[in-house]
N, C-alpha and C positions, 0 to 999 in steps of 0.2 A: 392474414400474416403477409407482412413485407417479405419480398425476397431477397432486398438486397444484403449485401455481404459486405464484412470490414476488407477492406483492402491493406493487411498486411506487408509492410515493407520494412526497408534496412536502418539501423539505426542512426538517427543523426545525432552529429555532434557541432554543437554550436556553443559561438562566444559569449560571454555573458556581458551585458550592459544594462547600465543606470537607465530605468526608465523614469515614467512619470508616477504621481500617487495616487490619489485617493479613487477608492471602489465605490462605487453606486450600484443598486438594485435593477432590475429592470420591470416593468409592468405584465411581461410572458404575450406583449404583442408581437406579429410576426418581424423577424430579423430587418435591421434597416439595409442591407444589402442582400440581393440573391445573384444564382449563377440562372442557367440559361433554363435550367427545368423549375424555375421559380424557388428553389430552396438554397437556402447560403451554407457555403461549401466552408467546413470546420475542421481543421485536424485536432485530434484528441491522441496522446502519447501513454503509450501504457508501455509495463515490461513482461516478460514472457512468464505470468504467474496464474494461478488457477484464480486471484483475485479479480481477473479483467473478464469474467464471465458476466456480469451483468451489462458492463458496456457492453459486448457483443452483442448479448439479448436486444439489447435497445436499438441496435441497428437492425439485428433480424426480424424482430418484432414491431418494427415501424413506429417505436416510441420517440424516434430523434425526427422523423417524418414529421409527425405529426405538432411538432414545434418548429416546421420551418427549417429543419437541419438536413444538411448532408454531411454525415459525418466519416470522414476517415481516421479509420484506427491504424495508428503507427506502431508499431515495435520498436523499442529501445533494445542495445545488448544490457546496458546497466539504466542504473535510476540515474546516476551521475548525469546522464546525457540528457535527462527530462527539464531539469530546473533550468538551466540555461536556456533551453529549446523557448521555455514559455516564456523566461523573462524578456528574450527578445522576438518573440511573436512568431517565430518560425512553426512551432505547435501552441496556438493560442491557450490550448487547456491541454493537462495532463498529469499524471499520479506520481506520487511520492509519500513515502511513510511521513510519519508526523514529525518524526526525528529531523529528516533531511528539508523537510518543509521550516520547522523552527528553525535550523541552524542556517537557513537561505534568507532567512528573514532578519535572523541574527547578523548575518555578515553585510545588512543593510540593501539586500535584492529587493524589488518591487514584488512580492510574492503575494495573493490573497489566496486565502479557503473557500472553495465556491460550494463543495458538495462531497455528503463521505461516498468513499469507496467499499469500504473494508472494513468490519470489528472483530471485538471480542466477545464470546459469551461469558458463561460463568460455571460450567463445566469441565472440569479438567481432562474427562475423557473425550470432550470434542473439540479438544483444542486444534488447533492448526500447528500449533508449533511445540515442540520439544526437546530436552535436553537428555541426549543418549552416553551409553560408556559400555564397552565390551564385558559380555557378561560373566565373561571369566577373569575380569582386569581387576585389579586393586583397588577399585573405588566400587564400593557396595551401597553407599548412601548419599544423602544430600551433604552430610557434612564432609566427607570425602571430598569433594568439589574445592573445599578449601584450600586454594594455593595451586587449583589444578589449571594445566593449558588447556584453555576451549575456544574450537574452530568457528568463527563466525564470518559471514559473509564478506562484513567490512566493520572495521573497529569505529568505535565512538559514535554510535547509530544505534538503532532499535534492538539489534540483538545483544550487545552489553548491557545498554539499559534496564531491557526488561529481565535478562538473566540476573543482574545485581540485583534490583528491586526483588525479584524473586525470592532469591535465597536469603536477602535479609530479614524479608518477611518472616522465613521460617529458621531464622537465627544464625544463618553461615555468614562467617567473615569472610567479605571479597575482596578485601584489601589486597590480597596477594595472587590473587588469579590474574592469570595471562589471557588475554585473546589474541589467536592467530587467524589473520584474514585469509581466506581462499575459497575458491567455488564452491557452491554446494553439491556437486556431481562429483566435488574432488576430496570429499568429507569421510565417505564410509573407507577407501581406501586408507586413508591418513590413520584413520584411529585403528583398524586392522594391523596397519604397520608400527603404531607406536610413536607415531609422529605428535601426536597429541592426547590429551587423555579424556575428551569430552566432545562430543560436537552438538553445533546446534543446527536443528532439522525442522525444515517448513515445509507445508505440502505443496508438492506432491513427495518431494523429500524427506517428510517425517514418515511418508508410509514404506519408501525404499529403505529408510532405515530399521524398520520394524520387521521389513520382509528379510534384513540380515539377520535379524536374531538380536539387534542389538538392546539394553536393557533402557526403559526410559524410565528418568532418574526425576524429573520438575517438566509439568507442563508452564514454560516460562512466560505466557501471553495472560493466561487466565490467573497465576498466582500472583503477577504485578498489575495488571489493570483489567479486571473482570468488568466484564459488560461497557466496554469503553471501545471510541473508534480509533484505530490506529495507521488507517490509510485515508488518504485526501485526496480528490481534484482539486488543483491550484490554477490559478491564471494570475496574468500580471494586472497590476491596477490600472495601468494604461489602457488595456484591453478592456478590463471590467468597464471603464471611465467610457470608453470609445463607443463600446458593443454592449450596451445594459441588456438590451433585448434577447442578445445572443447567449449569453450566459445566463439569462430568466431561463431560455429555453430551454437549455443544457439542464439546467437544474430539474426543470420539472419533469424532462424527460429519464433522468439518473433516479427521481424520487418513484417513477412509474418502473423503470426496470428494478431497483430494489427490492422493492414489491413483490414484483412477480418473481423475481428470482428467489426471494423467502419464501413463494407459496408451489413453485415449481423446480424444488433442486435438482431432479432430474435432467431438466433443461440446462440447468447449468453446468450440469458434468457432460452432456451432449455438447454445446456449444465451447467447451474447452477441449474436448476430443478434435473437435473441428477445426478451431481456430489453432489451437497451440499443438498441434498435433502429438499427446500426449496418449499413450498407450492407454486406451478403455479400460483393460483390466484394473489399470494403476487406478486409474479417477475414480473406480467404483470403490476401492477401500480409502479416499481420502475424507477426510474431514471437510467441511466446508465453511468459509468463513461467516460472520454474522452480516447481512446484507441490510442496513437500516436507512430508511430516507430520511431527507432531511440534511442539517448541517450542525453537526454535534459541537458545540463550543466547549462545552463546560469539559471533554475529553482532552482537548486542546492544552486546557488552562490547568489541568491535572499533571499532564504529561510535561508541559513546561515547565513545572514547578520542581520536578524531581530531576527533571534535565539540567535543571540549574543547580540543582543539591550535589550533581556527579560532576560538573565542570564541563559537560556536551555543552552548553550554552553560556554564553556572558549572563544574560539577565532575559526574564521573561517580558515578553512583548507588548505591545500597547493592544491590549483586546478589542479596543474602540476603532482602531485600523486595519486588521489584518482579514476581516472576513466580508465576502460580499452576501450579505442576507437576504433571502427570498422575500421577496415583497408579497404583500397580500394576506 
């Protein structure tokens, strides 16, 4: 096992820039430029989320090193900092949820999907995402969420898209729902004060909501897009075109990491505790995402079509242009 550790540093805020166009894949050969140790230095940006487990494991287990890469994991305080940092190559590869990725592409930014980060299973009990209400509140069932004020971490993004899709699949009219943006950590107190009627919690905040005794009403990830990938690693088309072997190496390493994480869930929990400084007792109670290797193009298309329906993006992207497809 490699003894290397990700070097987590503060958030980067970059200015967006329009860069060049087409992505191309690599052949898995050694990267075209290396540092003094013979490894290509590569910055990858993530947020403080349990979905980052396989990325950290790829460093600790030496999967990146096997591909000739020296990866530095940088932590952003919010996902909004990652897309611009990727576009201007301050962080050549980074994470963002699929809706944020599609919105960036819809705005004309030079973003390409590179590899799966994390996904959704098919069992609601194992979902990493739920909607909660007070146990003694006025809302007692899904029908009560029609017209409710629901806290989400950001509006017009993954939260409201999956919530609306899940509720409408269960016959709930969502036209009058109000979404209020706030930090996940502030949501339990807001619910208890009555500032909002319901909150959207994702792990580890889902487990925190459970510990408060809140009532879960629906597992909105599984109920909206079961068996789908909802988080991806992205790069710019310019970087993919200039450094195809680096991108190919990253894809191979993340494939190995996702397979390893699936087979070793306790190692995922261990690395999350180590790298993100989350309470181990809390982490033990959490549900983990699904970590599939590869590049799930079908999920992007499925979610994009729904995002257009709800007006979150203006049009579906050109699916022949937005993926850096693994070679071989």
